[in-house]
C-alpha positions as CSV (number, residue, x, y, z in Angstrom):
1,X,-199.4,-43.1,-112.6
2,X,-201.4,-41.6,-109.7
3,X,-205.1,-41.1,-109.0
4,X,-205.9,-37.5,-109.6
5,X,-209.7,-37.1,-109.2
6,X,-212.8,-38.9,-108.2
7,X,-216.2,-37.9,-109.7
8,X,-219.5,-39.1,-108.2
9,X,-223.0,-39.3,-109.7
10,X,-226.5,-40.1,-108.8
11,X,-229.3,-41.1,-111.1
12,X,-230.7,-38.0,-112.8
13,X,-234.3,-38.4,-111.7
14,X,-233.4,-39.0,-108.0
15,X,-234.0,-35.8,-106.1
16,X,-231.7,-35.4,-103.1
17,X,-232.8,-37.6,-100.2
18,X,-235.7,-39.0,-102.3
19,X,-234.9,-42.6,-101.5
20,X,-236.0,-45.5,-103.5
21,X,-239.7,-44.6,-103.9
22,X,-238.9,-42.5,-107.0
23,X,-236.7,-42.7,-109.9
24,X,-235.0,-45.6,-111.7
25,X,-235.2,-48.2,-109.0
26,X,-239.0,-48.0,-109.0
27,X,-239.1,-48.7,-112.7
28,X,-237.6,-52.1,-112.3
29,X,-241.1,-53.5,-112.8
30,X,-241.7,-56.7,-110.9
31,X,-238.7,-56.3,-108.6
32,X,-240.4,-53.5,-106.7
33,X,-243.9,-53.4,-107.9
34,X,-245.2,-57.0,-107.4
35,X,-245.4,-58.8,-104.1
36,X,-242.1,-60.4,-103.1
37,X,-241.6,-61.7,-99.5
38,X,-238.9,-59.8,-97.7
39,X,-237.5,-59.0,-94.2
40,X,-240.3,-56.4,-93.8
41,X,-243.1,-58.6,-94.7
42,X,-243.9,-59.4,-91.1
43,X,-245.3,-55.8,-90.9
44,X,-248.5,-55.7,-93.0
45,X,-248.1,-52.1,-93.9
46,X,-244.9,-53.0,-95.9
47,X,-245.7,-56.4,-97.2
48,X,-247.1,-55.7,-100.6
49,X,-244.2,-53.7,-102.2
50,X,-240.5,-53.3,-101.6
51,X,-240.6,-49.6,-102.6
52,X,-242.9,-48.9,-99.6
53,X,-239.9,-49.4,-97.2
54,X,-236.8,-49.1,-99.3
55,X,-234.7,-45.9,-98.6
56,X,-231.9,-43.9,-100.2
57,X,-229.3,-46.6,-99.4
58,X,-231.0,-48.6,-102.2
59,X,-230.6,-45.9,-104.8
60,X,-228.0,-46.0,-107.6
61,X,-224.8,-44.2,-107.9
62,X,-221.8,-44.1,-110.2
63,X,-218.1,-43.2,-109.9
64,X,-215.3,-42.2,-112.2
65,X,-211.6,-42.4,-111.1
66,X,-209.2,-40.5,-113.2
67,X,-205.4,-40.6,-113.2
68,X,-202.8,-38.0,-113.9
69,X,-202.3,-39.7,-117.3
70,X,-205.9,-39.1,-118.3
71,X,-207.0,-42.7,-117.9
72,X,-210.5,-43.2,-116.4
73,X,-212.1,-46.2,-114.7
74,X,-215.8,-46.3,-114.0
75,X,-218.5,-48.2,-112.1
76,X,-222.2,-47.9,-111.6
77,X,-223.6,-49.5,-108.4
78,X,-227.3,-50.2,-108.1
79,X,-227.2,-49.8,-104.3
80,X,-225.5,-47.2,-102.0
81,X,-226.9,-43.9,-103.4
82,X,-226.0,-40.6,-101.9
83,X,-224.9,-42.2,-98.7
84,X,-222.2,-44.2,-100.4
85,X,-221.2,-41.0,-102.2
86,X,-220.9,-39.3,-98.8
87,X,-218.5,-41.9,-97.6
88,X,-216.3,-41.9,-100.7
89,X,-216.2,-38.1,-101.0
90,X,-215.7,-37.3,-97.3
91,X,-213.6,-40.2,-96.1
92,X,-212.2,-42.7,-98.7
93,X,-210.8,-40.0,-101.0
94,X,-207.9,-39.4,-98.6
95,X,-206.7,-43.0,-99.2
96,X,-207.0,-42.8,-103.0
97,X,-205.9,-39.4,-104.2
98,X,-202.2,-39.5,-105.2
99,X,-202.0,-43.3,-105.0
100,X,-201.1,-45.9,-107.7
101,X,-204.5,-47.3,-108.9
102,X,-202.9,-50.7,-109.4
103,X,-202.5,-51.1,-105.7
104,X,-206.0,-52.4,-105.3
105,X,-205.4,-54.7,-102.4
106,X,-203.7,-52.0,-100.3
107,X,-206.3,-49.4,-101.1
108,X,-209.1,-51.8,-100.3
109,X,-207.5,-52.7,-97.0
110,X,-207.1,-49.1,-96.0
111,X,-210.7,-48.3,-96.7
112,X,-211.8,-51.4,-94.8
113,X,-209.6,-50.6,-91.7
114,X,-210.5,-46.9,-91.7
115,X,-214.2,-47.6,-91.7
116,X,-214.2,-50.3,-89.0
117,X,-215.5,-47.8,-86.3
118,X,-218.6,-47.2,-88.3
119,X,-218.7,-49.8,-91.1
120,X,-218.4,-53.6,-91.2
121,X,-220.8,-53.8,-94.1
122,X,-223.8,-52.3,-95.6
123,X,-223.3,-48.8,-97.1
124,X,-219.6,-48.9,-96.4
125,X,-219.2,-52.0,-98.4
126,X,-221.3,-50.6,-101.2
127,X,-219.0,-47.5,-101.3
128,X,-215.9,-49.7,-101.3
129,X,-217.3,-51.7,-104.1
130,X,-217.8,-48.7,-106.4
131,X,-214.2,-47.6,-105.8
132,X,-212.8,-51.1,-106.2
133,X,-214.7,-51.9,-109.4
134,X,-213.7,-48.6,-110.9
135,X,-210.1,-49.3,-110.1
136,X,-210.3,-52.7,-111.8
137,X,-212.0,-51.1,-114.8
138,X,-209.1,-48.6,-114.9
139,X,-206.5,-51.4,-114.7
140,X,-208.1,-53.2,-117.6
141,X,-208.2,-50.1,-119.7
142,X,-204.5,-49.2,-119.0
143,X,-203.4,-52.7,-119.9
144,X,-205.8,-53.1,-122.8
145,X,-207.3,-56.2,-121.3
146,X,-210.8,-57.2,-120.2
147,X,-210.9,-57.7,-116.4
148,X,-211.5,-61.4,-116.6
149,X,-208.2,-61.9,-118.3
150,X,-206.4,-60.0,-115.5
151,X,-207.8,-62.4,-112.9
152,X,-207.5,-65.8,-114.6
153,X,-208.7,-65.7,-118.1
154,X,-211.6,-67.5,-119.8
155,X,-212.7,-70.7,-118.0
156,X,-215.9,-70.8,-120.1
157,X,-214.8,-70.0,-123.7
158,X,-218.2,-71.0,-125.0
159,X,-220.0,-68.4,-122.9
160,X,-221.3,-68.4,-119.3
161,X,-224.4,-70.6,-118.7
162,X,-227.0,-68.5,-116.9
163,X,-230.0,-69.1,-114.8
164,X,-232.8,-66.6,-114.8
165,X,-234.4,-64.8,-111.8
166,X,-238.0,-63.6,-112.3
167,X,-241.4,-63.5,-110.6
168,X,-243.7,-66.5,-110.6
169,X,-246.2,-64.6,-112.7
170,X,-243.7,-64.4,-115.6
171,X,-242.4,-68.0,-115.6
172,X,-244.3,-69.1,-118.7
173,X,-242.4,-66.7,-120.8
174,X,-239.2,-68.6,-120.2
175,X,-240.2,-72.2,-120.6
176,X,-238.4,-72.6,-123.9
177,X,-235.5,-70.3,-123.3
178,X,-231.9,-71.4,-123.1
179,X,-231.5,-70.6,-119.5
180,X,-230.4,-73.6,-117.4
181,X,-233.0,-72.9,-114.7
182,X,-235.6,-70.4,-113.4
183,X,-235.3,-68.9,-109.9
184,X,-238.6,-67.4,-108.7
185,X,-239.0,-64.7,-106.0
186,X,-241.2,-66.1,-103.2
187,X,-244.4,-64.0,-102.7
188,X,-245.0,-65.4,-99.3
189,X,-243.0,-66.0,-96.1
190,X,-243.3,-66.7,-92.4
191,X,-245.7,-63.8,-92.0
192,X,-248.4,-65.8,-93.9
193,X,-248.3,-68.9,-91.7
194,X,-250.1,-72.0,-92.8
195,X,-251.8,-70.2,-95.7
196,X,-248.4,-69.1,-96.9
197,X,-247.1,-72.6,-96.9
198,X,-250.1,-73.7,-98.9
199,X,-249.6,-70.9,-101.4
200,X,-245.9,-71.5,-101.8
201,X,-246.4,-75.3,-102.3
202,X,-249.0,-74.6,-104.9
203,X,-246.8,-72.0,-106.6
204,X,-243.7,-74.2,-106.8
205,X,-245.8,-77.0,-108.2
206,X,-247.2,-74.8,-110.9
207,X,-243.7,-73.6,-111.8
208,X,-242.5,-77.2,-112.2
209,X,-245.5,-78.0,-114.3
210,X,-244.9,-74.9,-116.5
211,X,-241.2,-75.4,-117.1
212,X,-241.3,-79.2,-117.3
213,X,-238.5,-81.4,-116.2
214,X,-235.7,-80.0,-118.4
215,X,-235.0,-76.9,-116.2
216,X,-233.8,-76.4,-112.6
217,X,-236.1,-74.4,-110.4
218,X,-234.9,-72.4,-107.4
219,X,-236.6,-70.2,-104.9
220,X,-235.4,-66.8,-103.6
221,X,-236.7,-66.4,-100.1
222,X,-235.0,-63.0,-99.5
223,X,-234.6,-63.6,-95.7
224,X,-238.3,-63.9,-95.2
225,X,-238.9,-67.5,-94.1
226,X,-237.3,-68.6,-90.9
227,X,-236.3,-72.1,-89.7
228,X,-239.8,-73.5,-89.3
229,X,-241.3,-72.2,-92.6
230,X,-238.3,-73.4,-94.7
231,X,-238.2,-76.8,-93.0
232,X,-242.0,-77.5,-93.4
233,X,-242.0,-76.2,-97.0
234,X,-239.0,-78.4,-97.9
235,X,-241.0,-81.5,-96.9
236,X,-244.0,-80.4,-99.0
237,X,-242.1,-79.6,-102.3
238,X,-239.8,-82.6,-102.5
239,X,-241.8,-84.1,-105.4
240,X,-241.0,-80.9,-107.5
241,X,-237.2,-81.4,-107.5
242,X,-236.3,-77.9,-106.2
243,X,-232.6,-77.2,-106.6
244,X,-232.2,-74.7,-103.8
245,X,-233.7,-72.3,-101.3
246,X,-231.9,-69.0,-101.3
247,X,-231.5,-66.9,-98.2
248,X,-234.4,-68.3,-96.1
249,X,-232.9,-66.9,-92.9
250,X,-231.8,-63.3,-92.1
251,X,-228.2,-62.7,-92.9
252,X,-225.5,-61.8,-90.3
253,X,-224.1,-64.1,-87.6
254,X,-226.3,-67.0,-88.9
255,X,-223.6,-69.5,-89.8
256,X,-224.7,-72.1,-87.1
257,X,-228.4,-71.6,-87.9
258,X,-227.7,-72.1,-91.6
259,X,-225.8,-75.3,-90.9
260,X,-228.8,-76.6,-89.0
261,X,-231.2,-75.6,-91.8
262,X,-229.0,-77.1,-94.5
263,X,-229.3,-80.5,-92.8
264,X,-233.0,-80.2,-92.4
265,X,-233.9,-79.3,-96.0
266,X,-231.5,-81.7,-97.7
267,X,-231.5,-82.8,-100.5
268,X,-232.8,-79.3,-101.4
269,X,-229.6,-77.2,-101.4
270,X,-229.1,-74.1,-99.2
271,X,-227.8,-71.1,-101.1
272,X,-227.0,-68.0,-99.3
273,X,-224.6,-65.1,-98.7
274,X,-225.7,-62.3,-101.1
275,X,-226.4,-60.1,-98.1
276,X,-223.3,-60.8,-96.2
277,X,-221.0,-57.8,-96.4
278,X,-217.4,-58.9,-95.6
279,X,-215.1,-61.6,-96.7
280,X,-214.6,-62.7,-93.1
281,X,-218.4,-63.5,-92.9
282,X,-218.0,-65.9,-95.7
283,X,-215.1,-67.6,-94.0
284,X,-217.3,-68.1,-90.9
285,X,-220.1,-69.4,-93.1
286,X,-217.9,-71.8,-95.0
287,X,-216.1,-73.1,-91.9
288,X,-219.4,-73.9,-90.3
289,X,-220.7,-75.8,-93.3
290,X,-223.6,-73.4,-93.5
291,X,-224.1,-73.3,-97.3
292,X,-224.1,-75.6,-100.3
293,X,-223.6,-72.6,-102.7
294,X,-222.4,-69.2,-101.7
295,X,-223.7,-66.1,-103.5
296,X,-221.6,-63.0,-102.7
297,X,-222.9,-59.8,-104.3
298,X,-220.0,-58.0,-105.9
299,X,-221.7,-54.6,-105.5
300,X,-222.3,-55.2,-101.8
301,X,-219.4,-57.2,-100.5
302,X,-216.8,-54.5,-101.4
303,X,-216.0,-55.2,-105.0
304,X,-213.9,-57.7,-107.0
305,X,-210.9,-57.6,-104.7
306,X,-212.6,-59.3,-101.7
307,X,-214.7,-61.5,-104.1
308,X,-211.4,-63.1,-105.3
309,X,-210.5,-63.8,-101.7
310,X,-213.9,-65.4,-101.1
311,X,-213.6,-67.5,-104.2
312,X,-210.3,-68.8,-103.1
313,X,-211.5,-69.7,-99.7
314,X,-214.7,-71.4,-101.1
315,X,-212.5,-73.5,-103.3
316,X,-210.8,-74.9,-100.2
317,X,-214.2,-76.0,-99.0
318,X,-215.3,-77.3,-102.4
319,X,-218.3,-75.0,-102.4
320,X,-219.4,-73.4,-105.7
321,X,-219.5,-69.6,-105.9
322,X,-222.5,-68.3,-107.9
323,X,-222.4,-64.5,-107.3
324,X,-225.7,-62.7,-106.8
325,X,-226.4,-60.1,-109.4
326,X,-227.3,-59.7,-113.0
327,X,-224.8,-57.4,-114.6
328,X,-221.3,-57.3,-116.2
329,X,-219.3,-57.1,-113.0
330,X,-220.0,-60.5,-111.5
331,X,-219.9,-62.1,-114.9
332,X,-216.2,-61.2,-115.3
333,X,-215.5,-63.0,-112.1
334,X,-217.6,-66.1,-113.1
335,X,-215.7,-66.2,-116.5
336,X,-212.4,-66.3,-114.7
337,X,-213.3,-68.5,-111.7
338,X,-213.3,-72.3,-112.3
339,X,-215.3,-72.8,-109.1
340,X,-218.2,-70.7,-110.5
341,X,-220.2,-73.1,-112.8
342,X,-222.8,-70.6,-114.0
343,X,-224.1,-67.1,-113.4
344,X,-227.4,-65.3,-112.5
345,X,-229.3,-63.0,-114.9
346,X,-232.3,-61.0,-113.5
347,X,-235.1,-59.9,-115.9
348,X,-235.7,-56.2,-115.7
349,X,-238.9,-54.4,-116.5
350,X,-242.0,-56.6,-116.5
351,X,-240.0,-59.8,-116.5
352,X,-241.0,-60.9,-119.9
353,X,-237.9,-60.0,-122.0
354,X,-234.1,-60.2,-121.7
355,X,-233.1,-56.6,-120.7
356,X,-230.7,-54.9,-118.4
357,X,-232.0,-54.3,-114.8
358,X,-230.8,-50.7,-114.8
359,X,-229.8,-48.2,-117.3
360,X,-226.8,-46.3,-115.9
361,X,-224.4,-48.4,-118.1
362,X,-224.1,-48.5,-121.8
363,X,-222.8,-51.4,-123.9
364,X,-224.0,-54.0,-121.4
365,X,-224.0,-57.5,-123.0
366,X,-227.2,-59.6,-122.6
367,X,-227.4,-63.4,-122.6
368,X,-228.2,-65.1,-125.9
369,X,-230.0,-68.5,-125.6
370,X,-229.2,-68.5,-121.9
371,X,-225.4,-67.8,-122.3
372,X,-223.5,-64.7,-121.6
373,X,-220.7,-63.8,-124.0
374,X,-218.3,-61.2,-122.6
375,X,-216.8,-58.6,-125.0
376,X,-213.1,-58.3,-125.4
377,X,-213.2,-54.6,-124.7
378,X,-210.7,-53.3,-122.0
379,X,-211.8,-53.1,-118.4
380,X,-215.4,-54.2,-117.9
381,X,-216.3,-53.1,-121.4
382,X,-219.1,-50.7,-120.4
383,X,-219.6,-46.9,-120.3
384,X,-221.5,-44.7,-118.0
385,X,-224.8,-43.4,-119.4
386,X,-224.4,-39.7,-118.7
387,X,-227.9,-39.0,-120.0
388,X,-229.1,-40.8,-116.9
389,X,-226.7,-39.2,-114.4
390,X,-226.2,-35.9,-112.5
391,X,-223.1,-34.9,-110.6
392,X,-223.2,-35.7,-106.9
393,X,-220.4,-33.2,-106.1
394,X,-217.0,-31.9,-107.2
395,X,-215.1,-35.0,-106.2
396,X,-213.2,-36.4,-103.3
397,X,-210.4,-34.3,-101.7
């Protein structure tokens, strides 16, 4: 069995070079349309909405990998867009065409090494993730097994417990849900100074009052806080029993700073890593003691292959792995990884109902009473929604 063809797609309503201001990503409701503090919030022009600054690297793309036996593996990635497709079509194809699709470790390593002169993360990792996840989907289909059985089997036979990520404005809808906790996106960060501290303290207090004492609450800071803001807010919100602050500092080369912050905000936990882009970055973070919980994003870190390596290394440090991301791909990892106690689910749309965050995939399972039950279908058990896709090109050569 050899890889014969690679087919790439973009979301049908994304005109070429449109970026993230149009199309599917802008329909994610609260994710892009409500105020969420972010790395660009220090610039007032871009503080109110993510879609005001997001570019084509945050668009969706999809990939099919077909073998000479007619077997096809697929993946849809919600980041990477046409830029990731450029990398796959014009560079990575030479390492894939004619190769055995089961050789995922070798193929991943070749893509990684070949992109070192221009990569080391970001779009390159997003492109690698699409390829790698499509290959794992293919392996599952060929063997007739769901991916989680190929990487360890079911460690949570009663379903995966999930926490929910949403906006503070929608928390009341989830008070009586079965989710183990609610993670809220922070509307304010260091750009807001003292008034932002006051607003965040009030907001977190209101969230605790709304959900009561029976649910965990967590705060997603999206790299918008900084050392001072996080430290001062931690002191203010101790009465509200916050489980973790997520990504308060900018990612990249921040292991030592995260270790310092972890000590300062304890007993609030420090969760981070969803915007680190290479398995070696997680080794540095873990070796430095810079995180209580690590959150690799399977779509951004390069796929399932490096996530398995990260999970093994985190186990050595006794640090839980709770992958960032709301869809089927990280859930297969969580099901098979004993060191992942629960998973994330992100509300799409207006944040009031359980629904998928994007629509390029069909047959996506949704949590029921806060638990995700994975289907036994081969591969990842999902299909591409071709009604929402248009071809990017003729494939890699």
